[in-house]
Backbone as a chain_set.jsonl record, in Angstrom:
{"seq": "MCPQAWAMLDPGWWAQLKPHFSEGFRDQGAKAQQQAHDQLIAEAKALARKLDEIRSG", "coords": {"N": [[-12.056, 4.655, -13.067], [-12.398, 3.486, -10.658], [-11.778, 4.777, -8.069], [-13.824, 6.742, -8.064], [-16.098, 5.075, -8.17], [-15.846, 3.704, -5.711], [-16.027, 5.895, -3.963], [-18.677, 6.554, -4.309], [-19.919, 4.354, -3.203], [-18.989, 4.022, -0.593], [-20.113, 5.989, 1.415], [-22.746, 5.012, 1.567], [-22.357, 2.466, 2.533], [-21.455, 3.0, 5.135], [-23.748, 4.221, 6.085], [-25.452, 2.014, 6.126], [-24.283, 0.451, 8.106], [-24.462, 2.048, 10.348], [-26.791, 1.765, 12.153], [-25.948, -0.404, 13.62], [-23.725, 0.232, 15.083], [-21.714, 0.129, 17.964], [-22.015, 1.622, 21.161], [-19.58, 2.657, 21.969], [-18.316, 3.059, 19.525], [-19.65, 4.846, 18.044], [-18.961, 7.634, 17.74], [-16.526, 7.454, 16.295], [-17.433, 5.996, 14.05], [-19.305, 7.851, 12.986], [-17.537, 9.836, 12.257], [-16.014, 8.555, 10.315], [-18.053, 8.123, 8.464], [-18.602, 10.771, 7.73], [-16.173, 11.511, 6.581], [-16.157, 9.789, 4.373], [-18.281, 10.825, 2.953], [-17.289, 13.399, 2.444], [-15.114, 12.664, 0.766], [-16.552, 11.616, -1.379], [-17.742, 13.97, -2.457], [-15.375, 15.324, -3.138], [-14.302, 13.601, -5.105], [-16.366, 13.738, -7.044], [-16.15, 16.396, -7.813], [-13.545, 16.319, -8.861], [-13.921, 14.644, -11.027], [-15.738, 16.184, -12.567], [-14.033, 18.298, -13.219], [-12.147, 16.946, -14.751], [-13.775, 16.105, -16.897], [-14.497, 18.554, -17.97], [-11.989, 19.383, -18.792], [-11.463, 17.455, -20.771], [-13.487, 18.028, -22.591], [-12.79, 20.553, -23.433], [-10.436, 20.25, -24.637]], "CA": [[-13.299, 4.979, -12.395], [-12.482, 2.792, -9.4], [-11.979, 5.752, -6.92], [-15.166, 7.324, -8.134], [-17.099, 4.063, -7.778], [-15.755, 3.473, -4.275], [-16.544, 7.112, -3.274], [-20.106, 6.502, -4.33], [-20.393, 3.23, -2.396], [-18.542, 4.143, 0.79], [-21.06, 6.604, 2.367], [-23.861, 4.106, 1.768], [-21.878, 1.37, 3.449], [-21.487, 3.52, 6.539], [-25.214, 4.444, 6.45], [-26.057, 0.721, 6.457], [-23.678, 0.0, 9.365], [-24.719, 2.945, 11.44], [-27.675, 1.295, 13.22], [-25.298, -1.46, 14.351], [-22.574, 0.775, 15.806], [-21.745, 0.023, 19.429], [-21.966, 2.937, 21.75], [-18.192, 3.121, 21.95], [-17.876, 3.224, 18.177], [-20.564, 5.814, 17.37], [-18.22, 8.823, 17.298], [-15.594, 7.08, 15.235], [-18.256, 5.679, 12.896], [-19.836, 9.108, 12.476], [-16.394, 10.523, 11.659], [-15.702, 7.841, 9.12], [-19.113, 8.363, 7.501], [-18.392, 12.127, 7.186], [-14.995, 11.465, 5.75], [-16.615, 9.116, 3.182], [-19.164, 11.878, 2.284], [-16.388, 14.441, 1.903], [-14.425, 12.06, -0.349], [-17.521, 11.558, -2.477], [-17.794, 15.273, -2.949], [-14.076, 15.592, -3.766], [-14.272, 12.774, -6.336], [-17.323, 14.266, -8.016], [-15.575, 17.631, -8.283], [-12.457, 15.944, -9.701], [-14.458, 14.082, -12.239], [-16.219, 17.299, -13.299], [-12.915, 19.03, -13.756], [-11.566, 16.104, -15.813], [-14.673, 16.193, -18.06], [-14.316, 19.934, -18.562], [-10.647, 19.301, -19.469], [-11.568, 16.634, -21.984], [-14.365, 18.711, -23.511], [-12.129, 21.804, -23.932], [-9.177, 19.846, -25.304]], "C": [[-13.406, 4.318, -11.089], [-12.579, 3.75, -8.208], [-13.285, 6.426, -6.909], [-16.197, 6.388, -7.679], [-17.059, 3.79, -6.277], [-16.342, 4.643, -3.485], [-18.014, 7.095, -3.299], [-20.688, 5.422, -3.406], [-20.122, 3.427, -0.884], [-19.574, 4.833, 1.801], [-22.304, 5.73, 2.619], [-23.556, 2.939, 2.629], [-21.971, 1.79, 4.852], [-22.942, 3.737, 6.973], [-25.82, 3.097, 6.8], [-25.535, 0.242, 7.793], [-24.11, 0.808, 10.578], [-25.671, 2.438, 12.548], [-27.053, 0.172, 14.102], [-24.05, -1.022, 15.065], [-22.786, 0.52, 17.302], [-21.646, 1.445, 19.941], [-20.578, 3.562, 21.726], [-17.667, 3.446, 20.558], [-18.615, 4.316, 17.444], [-19.822, 7.049, 16.877], [-17.263, 8.526, 16.184], [-16.334, 6.707, 13.917], [-18.815, 6.919, 12.238], [-18.716, 9.868, 11.737], [-16.041, 9.868, 10.321], [-16.761, 8.053, 8.006], [-18.971, 9.823, 6.879], [-17.259, 12.171, 6.211], [-15.362, 10.853, 4.36], [-17.457, 10.084, 2.323], [-18.225, 12.859, 1.659], [-15.566, 13.91, 0.704], [-15.338, 11.96, -1.552], [-17.634, 12.924, -3.21], [-16.519, 15.676, -3.764], [-13.898, 14.834, -5.063], [-15.182, 13.315, -7.398], [-16.77, 15.585, -8.602], [-14.375, 17.297, -9.234], [-12.862, 15.387, -11.027], [-15.052, 15.195, -13.128], [-15.091, 18.113, -13.976], [-12.251, 18.274, -14.929], [-12.458, 16.137, -17.046], [-14.595, 17.529, -18.767], [-12.972, 19.958, -19.379], [-10.753, 18.587, -20.78], [-12.377, 17.405, -23.077], [-13.686, 19.959, -24.194], [-10.904, 21.449, -24.719], [-9.352, 19.346, -26.606]], "O": [[-14.405, 4.525, -10.4], [-13.449, 3.525, -7.365], [-13.836, 6.677, -5.836], [-17.087, 6.754, -6.911], [-18.104, 3.659, -5.639], [-17.045, 4.452, -2.493], [-18.616, 7.601, -2.352], [-21.801, 5.559, -2.897], [-20.928, 3.044, -0.035], [-19.84, 4.3, 2.878], [-22.844, 5.706, 3.725], [-24.409, 2.467, 3.381], [-22.493, 1.063, 5.698], [-23.301, 3.456, 8.117], [-26.647, 3.036, 7.71], [-26.302, -0.338, 8.562], [-24.12, 0.304, 11.701], [-25.407, 2.647, 13.732], [-27.567, -0.147, 15.175], [-23.355, -1.872, 15.622], [-23.889, 0.676, 17.826], [-21.237, 2.353, 19.218], [-20.397, 4.76, 21.508], [-16.617, 4.081, 20.453], [-18.24, 4.675, 16.328], [-20.016, 7.477, 15.739], [-17.193, 9.278, 15.212], [-15.896, 7.07, 12.825], [-18.792, 7.015, 11.011], [-18.964, 10.474, 10.695], [-15.801, 10.552, 9.326], [-16.444, 8.148, 6.82], [-19.193, 10.031, 5.686], [-17.355, 12.784, 5.148], [-14.926, 11.349, 3.322], [-17.322, 10.12, 1.1], [-18.33, 13.141, 0.466], [-15.351, 14.64, -0.264], [-14.889, 12.213, -2.67], [-17.62, 12.98, -4.44], [-16.579, 16.249, -4.852], [-13.384, 15.391, -6.033], [-14.798, 13.349, -8.568], [-16.929, 15.832, -9.798], [-14.224, 17.928, -10.281], [-12.211, 15.634, -12.042], [-14.876, 15.145, -14.346], [-15.198, 18.539, -15.126], [-11.857, 18.864, -15.935], [-11.937, 16.193, -18.16], [-14.624, 17.613, -19.994], [-12.897, 20.491, -20.486], [-10.212, 19.036, -21.79], [-12.025, 17.432, -24.256], [-13.981, 20.323, -25.332], [-10.371, 22.306, -25.425], [-8.377, 18.978, -27.262]]}, "num_chains": 1, "name": "protein.A"}
């Protein structure tokens, strides 16, 4: 569950840091935050597939 747990925490971490981004880091920080969000979606879908596999097996 570690990848799933980190995927849940990572977007929130970036959200907390966002107000403190320097002007030069804003674009990079926004990109990292989007990647964290995308990873959260991917992990949630992977977990759903795994649960479906377990239920049908």
